[in-house]
C-alpha positions as CSV (number, residue, x, y, z in Angstrom):
1,M,22.1,25.1,38.7
2,T,25.0,25.1,41.1
3,E,23.4,22.2,43.1
4,E,23.3,20.1,40.0
5,K,27.0,20.9,39.3
6,I,27.9,20.0,42.9
7,L,26.1,16.6,42.4
8,K,28.1,16.1,39.2
9,L,31.3,16.8,41.1
10,I,30.3,14.3,43.7
11,S,29.6,11.7,41.0
12,L,33.0,12.4,39.4
13,A,34.8,12.2,42.8
14,K,33.1,8.9,43.6
15,E,34.2,7.5,40.2
16,K,37.7,8.7,40.8
17,N,37.8,7.0,44.2
18,K,36.7,3.7,42.6
19,L,39.5,4.0,40.1
20,L,42.0,4.9,42.8
21,D,40.9,1.8,44.8
22,N,41.7,-0.2,41.6
23,I,45.1,1.4,41.3
24,I,45.8,0.6,45.0
25,Q,45.0,-3.0,44.4
26,I,47.2,-3.2,41.3
27,T,50.0,-1.4,43.2
28,K,49.8,-4.0,46.0
29,R,49.9,-6.7,43.4
30,Q,53.0,-5.1,41.9
31,E,54.7,-5.4,45.2
32,E,54.4,-9.2,45.1
33,E,55.4,-9.3,41.4
34,I,58.6,-7.3,42.2
35,Q,59.5,-9.6,45.2
36,E,58.9,-12.7,43.1
37,E,60.6,-11.2,40.1
38,R,57.7,-11.8,37.8
39,Y,58.6,-9.0,35.4
40,E,56.1,-10.0,32.7
41,D,53.3,-9.7,35.1
42,L,54.7,-6.4,36.4
43,N,54.7,-5.0,32.9
44,K,51.1,-6.0,32.5
45,S,50.2,-4.4,35.8
46,L,51.9,-1.2,34.7
47,K,49.9,-1.1,31.5
48,E,46.7,-1.7,33.4
49,K,47.6,1.0,35.8
50,D,48.4,3.4,33.0
51,S,45.0,2.8,31.4
52,I,43.3,3.7,34.7
53,I,45.4,6.8,35.1
54,N,44.3,8.0,31.7
55,K,40.7,7.5,32.8
56,I,41.4,9.5,36.0
57,N,43.0,12.3,34.0
58,K,39.8,12.6,31.9
59,L,37.7,12.7,35.1
60,D,39.9,15.4,36.5
61,R,39.5,17.6,33.4
62,V,35.7,17.4,33.6
63,F,35.9,17.9,37.4
64,L,38.0,21.1,37.0
65,E,35.8,22.5,34.3
66,T,32.7,22.0,36.4
67,F,34.5,23.3,39.5
68,H,35.6,26.5,37.7
69,S,32.1,26.9,36.3
70,I,30.7,26.9,39.8
71,K,33.2,29.5,41.0
72,R,32.4,31.8,38.0
73,E,28.7,31.5,38.4
74,N,28.8,32.3,42.1
75,S,31.7,34.9,41.8
76,I,33.8,33.1,44.4
77,G,37.5,32.4,44.7
78,D,37.1,29.3,46.8
79,I,34.4,26.6,47.1
80,N,34.4,27.0,50.9
81,E,32.8,30.4,50.3
82,L,29.6,28.6,49.3
83,S,27.1,28.0,52.2
84,V,26.6,24.4,53.3
85,E,23.1,25.4,54.4
86,E,22.3,26.5,50.9
87,Y,24.1,23.6,49.2
88,P,24.0,20.6,51.6
89,A,25.6,18.4,49.0
90,L,28.9,20.3,49.6
91,K,29.4,18.3,52.7
92,E,29.3,15.0,50.7
93,L,31.7,16.6,48.1
94,K,34.2,17.5,50.8
95,E,34.0,14.0,52.2
96,E,34.7,12.5,48.8
97,V,37.6,14.8,48.2
98,K,39.0,13.9,51.6
99,E,38.7,10.2,50.7
100,I,40.5,10.9,47.4
101,M,43.4,12.6,49.3
102,S,43.5,9.6,51.7
103,N,43.7,7.2,48.8
104,L,46.4,9.2,47.0
105,T,48.5,9.2,50.2
106,A,48.1,5.5,50.6
107,L,49.0,5.0,47.0
108,S,52.1,7.2,47.3
109,I,53.4,5.1,50.2
110,I,52.9,1.8,48.4
111,D,54.4,3.2,45.2
112,D,57.5,4.5,47.1
113,R,58.0,1.1,48.6
114,N,57.7,-0.5,45.1
115,T,60.2,2.0,43.6
116,E,62.7,1.2,46.4
117,A,62.3,-2.5,45.8
118,V,62.9,-2.1,42.1
119,K,66.0,-0.1,42.8
120,N,67.3,-2.8,45.1
121,K,66.6,-5.5,42.5
122,L,68.4,-3.5,39.9
123,K,71.4,-2.9,42.3
124,E,71.5,-6.7,42.9
125,A,71.4,-7.4,39.2
126,K,74.3,-4.9,38.6
127,Q,76.3,-6.6,41.3
128,D,75.7,-10.0,39.8
129,L,76.8,-8.8,36.4
130,K,79.9,-7.3,37.9
131,R,80.8,-10.7,39.6
132,I,80.2,-12.5,36.3
133,R,82.5,-10.1,34.4
134,L,85.2,-10.5,37.1
135,G,84.8,-14.3,36.9
136,K,85.3,-14.2,33.1
137,K,88.5,-12.2,33.5
138,A,89.8,-14.6,36.1
139,Y,88.9,-17.6,33.9
140,K,90.6,-16.1,30.9
141,G,93.7,-15.4,33.0
142,Y,94.1,-19.0,34.2
143,N,93.1,-20.8,31.0
144,Y,95.6,-19.1,28.8
145,T,96.7,-21.5,26.0
146,E,100.0,-21.0,24.4
147,A,100.5,-21.4,20.8
148,N,102.6,-24.4,19.9
149,S,106.0,-23.2,18.5
150,I,108.4,-25.0,16.3
151,L,112.1,-24.5,16.6
152,I,114.0,-25.0,13.4
153,D,117.7,-25.6,13.9
154,E,119.8,-25.0,10.9
155,K,123.4,-26.1,10.6
156,K,125.9,-23.9,8.9
């Protein structure tokens, strides 16, 4: 029974790794979209990424339920308390989890770069808007038109 659940965990972990690989590819694509200021494409990428994250969240819920079930059945506090000799699939599970952690680290690094790039683009846009506002003020100051006045001279 525990062996079957461990195999299920492996399957879930492999599926999560595939989805994480997809997210990494999308995140790399976002890097280009930010640099080239293709914000419509960036928005599509964000929606695509969000959809994959929702799938990962579902996998994580099932993974945790199965994981806690194994811990309850075997009266253990940590999965490392299970014997690798008794459950050889544990080794593969640990490798898959290690790969997940590696993918998450890589994703975090790329995501941080993207966040910084977006902040820089936003800062540039704010500076451009400030220059435009200052330019408008200067333009209004130099192009002031006086109203024509009429002087009426009355004799008394």
